N, CA, C and O of each residue as an XYZ file, in Angstrom:
428
protein
N      82.409     25.882      3.368
C      82.764     26.098      2.008
C      81.563     25.831      1.103
O      80.787     24.909      1.353
N      81.419     26.603      0.095
C      80.316     26.434     -0.851
C      80.537     25.185     -1.700
O      81.672     24.748     -1.892
N      79.465     24.625     -2.197
C      79.526     23.464     -3.074
C      78.994     23.849     -4.449
O      78.134     24.724     -4.555
N      79.478     23.229     -5.468
C      79.001     23.489     -6.826
C      78.648     22.170     -7.488
O      79.157     21.852     -8.563
N      77.789     21.411     -6.856
C      77.430     20.101     -7.383
C      78.069     19.009     -6.562
O      79.059     19.241     -5.869
N      77.510     17.826     -6.636
C      77.966     16.702     -5.825
C      79.024     15.898     -6.552
O      78.883     15.587     -7.734
N      80.081     15.564     -5.838
C      81.114     14.665     -6.330
C      81.277     13.600     -5.257
O      81.579     13.920     -4.108
N      81.080     12.346     -5.618
C      81.173     11.269     -4.637
C      82.585     11.191     -4.068
O      83.537     11.655     -4.694
N      82.720     10.600     -2.874
C      84.039     10.437     -2.262
C      84.951      9.614     -3.170
O      86.153      9.866     -3.242
N      84.374      8.626     -3.862
C      85.155      7.797     -4.767
C      85.753      8.639     -5.899
O      86.941      8.521     -6.201
N      84.944      9.471     -6.510
C      85.422     10.305     -7.615
C      86.338     11.415     -7.110
O      87.259     11.825     -7.816
N      86.096     11.902     -5.905
C      86.891     12.986     -5.348
C      88.294     12.519     -4.976
O      89.237     13.309     -5.020
N      88.443     11.260     -4.615
C      89.739     10.743     -4.191
C      90.784     10.893     -5.278
O      90.691     10.240     -6.317
N      91.770     11.735     -5.060
C      92.837     11.925     -6.025
C      92.480     12.773     -7.229
O      93.279     12.875     -8.160
N      91.315     13.380     -7.242
C      90.890     14.212     -8.371
C      91.039     15.688     -8.043
O      90.834     16.107     -6.904
N      91.391     16.458     -9.037
C      91.434     17.909     -8.897
C      90.120     18.432     -9.436
O      89.798     18.236    -10.607
N      89.358     19.101     -8.576
C      88.040     19.593     -8.992
C      87.989     21.117     -9.094
O      87.015     21.675     -9.600
N      89.035     21.785     -8.616
C      89.150     23.232     -8.822
C      90.641     23.563     -8.896
O      91.468     22.890     -8.281
N      90.970     24.600     -9.651
C      92.378     24.929     -9.851
C      92.544     26.393    -10.246
O      91.568     27.096    -10.506
N      93.789     26.834    -10.285
C      94.089     28.190    -10.715
C      95.587     28.384    -10.848
O      96.375     27.508    -10.489
N      95.965     29.525    -11.360
C      97.378     29.865    -11.536
C      97.812     30.753    -10.377
O      97.087     31.665     -9.979
N      98.982     30.486     -9.846
C      99.546     31.319     -8.784
C     100.321     32.442     -9.461
O     101.342     32.201    -10.105
N      99.838     33.652     -9.312
C     100.425     34.814     -9.993
C     101.506     35.504     -9.164
O     102.353     36.203     -9.721
N     101.491     35.318     -7.844
C     102.469     35.965     -6.975
C     102.721     35.100     -5.746
O     101.806     34.487     -5.196
N     103.971     35.068     -5.335
C     104.338     34.417     -4.078
C     104.991     35.421     -3.139
O     105.713     35.045     -2.215
N     104.730     36.704     -3.384
C     105.315     37.757     -2.558
C     104.971     37.559     -1.082
O     105.816     37.757     -0.209
N     103.739     37.172     -0.814
C     103.295     36.916      0.561
C     103.063     35.425      0.794
O     102.414     35.050      1.771
N     103.574     34.587     -0.070
C     103.303     33.159      0.011
C     101.960     32.865     -0.634
O     101.360     33.736     -1.263
N     101.491     31.629     -0.475
C     100.209     31.243     -1.065
C      99.542     30.200     -0.199
O     100.182     29.264      0.279
N      98.248     30.373     -0.002
C      97.420     29.376      0.677
C      95.996     29.536      0.191
O      95.600     30.611     -0.259
N      95.233     28.469      0.282
C      93.822     28.504     -0.078
C      93.001     28.867      1.155
O      93.479     28.721      2.280
N      91.768     29.340      0.955
C      90.913     29.673      2.096
C      90.739     28.478      3.035
O      90.685     27.329      2.597
N      90.654     28.767      4.305
C      90.412     27.765      5.353
C      91.501     26.700      5.441
O      91.259     25.623      5.987
N      92.679     26.973      4.923
C      93.773     26.011      5.000
C      93.542     24.750      4.183
O      94.117     23.705      4.489
N      92.714     24.828      3.154
C      92.407     23.675      2.308
C      93.675     23.151      1.635
O      94.408     23.930      1.027
N      93.946     21.853      1.731
C      95.130     21.291      1.077
C      95.013     21.355     -0.449
O      93.915     21.324     -1.005
N      96.160     21.444     -1.105
C      96.197     21.501     -2.560
C      97.461     20.854     -3.086
O      98.420     20.636     -2.346
N      97.449     20.555     -4.351
C      98.603     20.042     -5.059
C      99.135     21.175     -5.940
O      98.439     22.163     -6.174
N     100.361     21.027     -6.422
C     100.905     22.041     -7.320
C     101.479     21.392     -8.576
O     101.890     20.232     -8.579
N     101.489     22.174     -9.622
C     102.065     21.787    -10.906
C     103.043     22.896    -11.281
O     102.660     24.064    -11.350
N     104.300     22.539    -11.522
C     105.309     23.524    -11.899
C     105.732     23.248    -13.342
O     106.144     22.143    -13.696
N     105.614     24.286    -14.151
C     105.960     24.169    -15.572
C     107.019     25.212    -15.911
O     106.740     26.409    -15.857
N     108.239     24.775    -16.263
C     109.272     25.741    -16.643
C     108.806     26.576    -17.839
O     108.198     26.052    -18.772
N     109.095     27.870    -17.802
C     108.681     28.767    -18.892
C     109.470     28.494    -20.167
O     108.955     28.682    -21.269
N     110.715     28.051    -20.022
C     111.541     27.744    -21.188
C     112.057     26.322    -21.031
O     113.152     26.112    -20.510
N     111.286     25.355    -21.471
C     111.631     23.948    -21.269
C     112.872     23.521    -22.053
O     113.480     22.503    -21.723
N     113.254     24.269    -23.071
C     114.443     23.920    -23.850
C     115.712     24.047    -23.022
O     116.673     23.311    -23.244
N     115.725     24.969    -22.072
C     116.921     25.200    -21.262
C     116.838     24.514    -19.899
O     117.671     24.782    -19.034
N     115.867     23.648    -19.689
C     115.708     23.000    -18.402
C     116.278     21.596    -18.456
O     115.737     20.716    -19.126
N     117.382     21.394    -17.740
C     117.957     20.056    -17.659
C     117.609     19.396    -16.333
O     117.832     18.199    -16.152
N     117.061     20.178    -15.406
C     116.686     19.642    -14.098
C     115.351     18.916    -14.181
O     114.510     19.230    -15.023
N     115.170     17.952    -13.308
C     113.920     17.214    -13.237
C     112.961     17.803    -12.212
O     111.753     17.570    -12.264
N     113.522     18.577    -11.273
C     112.685     19.106    -10.195
C     113.264     20.398     -9.639
O     114.317     20.867    -10.072
N     112.552     20.960     -8.671
C     113.012     22.132     -7.947
C     112.609     21.940     -6.490
O     111.865     21.016     -6.162
N     113.094     22.799     -5.634
C     112.773     22.707     -4.208
C     111.984     23.946     -3.801
O     112.392     25.075     -4.076
N     110.855     23.720     -3.145
C     110.032     24.806     -2.610
C     109.922     24.654     -1.100
O     109.964     23.541     -0.575
N     109.784     25.763     -0.414
C     109.579     25.769      1.029
C     108.072     25.740      1.273
O     107.388     26.738      1.046
N     107.556     24.610      1.731
C     106.115     24.418      1.864
C     105.747     23.890      3.250
O     106.592     23.418      4.011
N     104.465     23.989      3.541
C     103.900     23.375      4.734
C     102.848     22.381      4.245
O     101.895     22.772      3.571
N     103.013     21.102      4.578
C     102.043     20.082      4.189
C     100.963     19.947      5.263
O     101.066     20.531      6.341
N      99.946     19.181      4.953
C      98.753     19.055      5.785
C      99.062     18.677      7.240
O      98.395     19.162      8.153
N     100.051     17.828      7.464
C     100.378     17.397      8.827
C     101.572     18.148      9.420
O     102.000     17.838     10.532
N     102.106     19.113      8.709
C     103.269     19.865      9.190
C     102.866     21.049     10.052
O     101.830     21.676      9.829
N     103.704     21.348     11.045
C     103.516     22.543     11.865
C     104.366     23.702     11.367
O     104.067     24.864     11.642
N     105.431     23.382     10.630
C     106.351     24.402     10.157
C     106.676     24.173      8.679
O     106.468     23.084      8.144
N     107.191     25.220      8.037
C     107.644     25.104      6.653
C     108.924     24.271      6.598
O     109.717     24.266      7.540
N     109.110     23.571      5.485
C     110.371     22.876      5.230
C     110.526     22.712      3.719
O     109.549     22.764      2.971
N     111.763     22.514      3.289
C     112.045     22.346      1.872
C     111.520     20.996      1.392
O     111.636     19.987      2.087
N     110.943     20.997      0.194
C     110.426     19.768     -0.406
C     110.690     19.798     -1.902
O     110.432     20.813     -2.550
N     111.204     18.699     -2.469
C     111.405     18.642     -3.917
C     110.068     18.468     -4.629
O     109.204     17.714     -4.182
N     109.914     19.177     -5.742
C     108.698     19.092     -6.548
C     109.125     18.873     -7.994
O     109.886     19.664     -8.552
N     108.628     17.790     -8.598
C     108.985     17.463     -9.985
C     108.339     18.450    -10.952
O     107.229     18.929    -10.720
N     109.048     18.745    -12.034
C     108.499     19.585    -13.094
C     107.495     18.796    -13.927
O     107.597     17.577    -14.058
N     106.522     19.514    -14.486
C     105.583     18.986    -15.483
C     104.726     17.819    -15.009
O     104.450     16.896    -15.776
N     104.310     17.858    -13.760
C     103.406     16.840    -13.233
C     102.823     17.311    -11.911
O     103.465     18.059    -11.174
N     101.609     16.874    -11.614
C     100.980     17.260    -10.348
C     101.678     16.562     -9.200
O     101.876     15.348     -9.235
N     102.051     17.318     -8.190
C     102.716     16.774     -7.010
C     101.719     15.998     -6.151
O     100.571     16.421     -6.012
N     102.136     14.876     -5.575
C     101.237     14.126     -4.698
C     101.122     14.736     -3.296
O     100.307     14.276     -2.495
N     101.924     15.761     -2.985
C     101.886     16.359     -1.648
C     100.568     17.086     -1.395
O     100.013     17.724     -2.289
N     100.078     16.978     -0.159
C      98.903     17.735      0.284
C      99.426     18.996      0.970
O      99.630     19.013      2.184
N      99.641     20.044      0.184
C     100.243     21.290      0.660
C      99.148     22.196      1.218
O      98.057     22.274      0.655
N      99.439     22.876      2.318
C      98.497     23.863      2.843
C      99.012     25.286      2.657
O      98.235     26.240      2.700
N     100.331     25.432      2.449
C     100.878     26.778      2.278
C     102.254     26.723      1.624
O     103.053     25.827      1.897
N     102.515     27.699      0.754
C     103.831     27.870      0.145
C     104.426     29.144      0.721
O     103.757     30.176      0.762
N     105.665     29.085      1.162
C     106.346     30.248      1.728
C     106.610     31.289      0.639
O     106.683     30.942     -0.540
N     106.754     32.561      1.022
C     107.068     33.598      0.039
C     108.309     33.231     -0.774
O     109.321     32.801     -0.220
N     108.219     33.408     -2.112
C     109.329     33.079     -3.002
C     108.967     33.486     -4.423
O     108.592     32.629     -5.223
N     109.065     34.745     -4.754
C     108.728     35.198     -6.103
C     109.760     34.772     -7.134
O     109.471     34.808     -8.330
N     110.967     34.365     -6.707
C     112.018     33.979     -7.645
C     111.588     32.830     -8.558
O     111.904     32.838     -9.748
N     110.873     31.848     -8.017
C     110.464     30.690     -8.817
C     109.557     31.104     -9.973
O     109.568     30.473    -11.029
N     108.775     32.157     -9.775
C     107.833     32.590    -10.818
C     108.511     33.315    -11.977
O     107.880     33.563    -13.004
N     109.794     33.659    -11.822
C     110.544     34.257    -12.930
C     110.874     33.222    -13.993
O     110.961     33.548    -15.177
N     111.060     31.972    -13.574
C     111.462     30.922    -14.506
C     110.393     29.852    -14.730
O     110.491     29.064    -15.670
N     109.376     29.823    -13.872
C     108.358     28.769    -13.963
C     106.948     29.332    -13.765
O     106.758     30.337    -13.080
N     105.974     28.671    -14.371
C     104.572     28.933    -14.075
C     104.154     27.927    -13.013
O     104.551     26.763    -13.064
N     103.359     28.372    -12.057
C     102.961     27.541    -10.931
C     101.441     27.537    -10.814
O     100.810     28.593    -10.782
N     100.864     26.351    -10.751
C      99.412     26.187    -10.669
C      99.054     25.421     -9.406
O      99.837     24.599     -8.930
N      97.872     25.688     -8.864
C      97.362     24.929     -7.719
C      96.143     24.129     -8.172
O      95.428     24.526     -9.092
N      95.925     23.006     -7.513
C      94.749     22.187     -7.781
C      94.287     21.549     -6.488
O      95.103     21.114     -5.675
N      92.964     21.494     -6.297
C      92.418     20.961     -5.048
C      91.294     19.958     -5.319
O      90.604     20.038     -6.335
N      91.126     19.028     -4.404
C      90.026     18.075     -4.467
C      88.755     18.631     -3.864
O      87.746     17.930     -3.794
N      88.787     19.883     -3.426
C      87.615     20.553     -2.850
C      87.220     21.726     -3.734
O      88.060     22.297     -4.430
N      85.955     22.080     -3.706
C      85.500     23.271     -4.430
C      86.071     24.494     -3.737
O      85.878     24.673     -2.535
N      86.762     25.327     -4.473
C      87.403     26.533     -3.933
C      86.887     27.738     -4.718
O      86.869     27.737     -5.949
N      86.476     28.749     -3.986
C      86.086     30.000     -4.622
C      86.995     31.093     -4.089
O      86.949     31.435     -2.907
N      87.825     31.640     -4.979
C      88.727     32.713     -4.610
C      88.189     34.004     -5.213
O      87.933     34.091     -6.414
N      88.024     35.005     -4.350
C      87.470     36.265     -4.865
C      88.524     37.173     -5.409
O      88.213     38.268     -5.878
């Protein structure tokens, strides 16, 4: 993976150093080389949201298979996710962002 400047292990721990918006989950989502990432889910209409969280089908860093996991709204998830299963329905009501502690270049 390419580097864009040095970030010490101390500063990298728990920090998001690259991020982006997930525009489609038609084929699921993953970063290059299986790099783990966190997600942030923001309801598009927060006035009508009484729920605190939602459930996504994800694969975490130590998982071999997808499984359902609750993800809180309006905060970065502590999960080290490697892949989100296809699910465009969530993007109708929420904006979804990814963030990683590694430099990521998506073409």
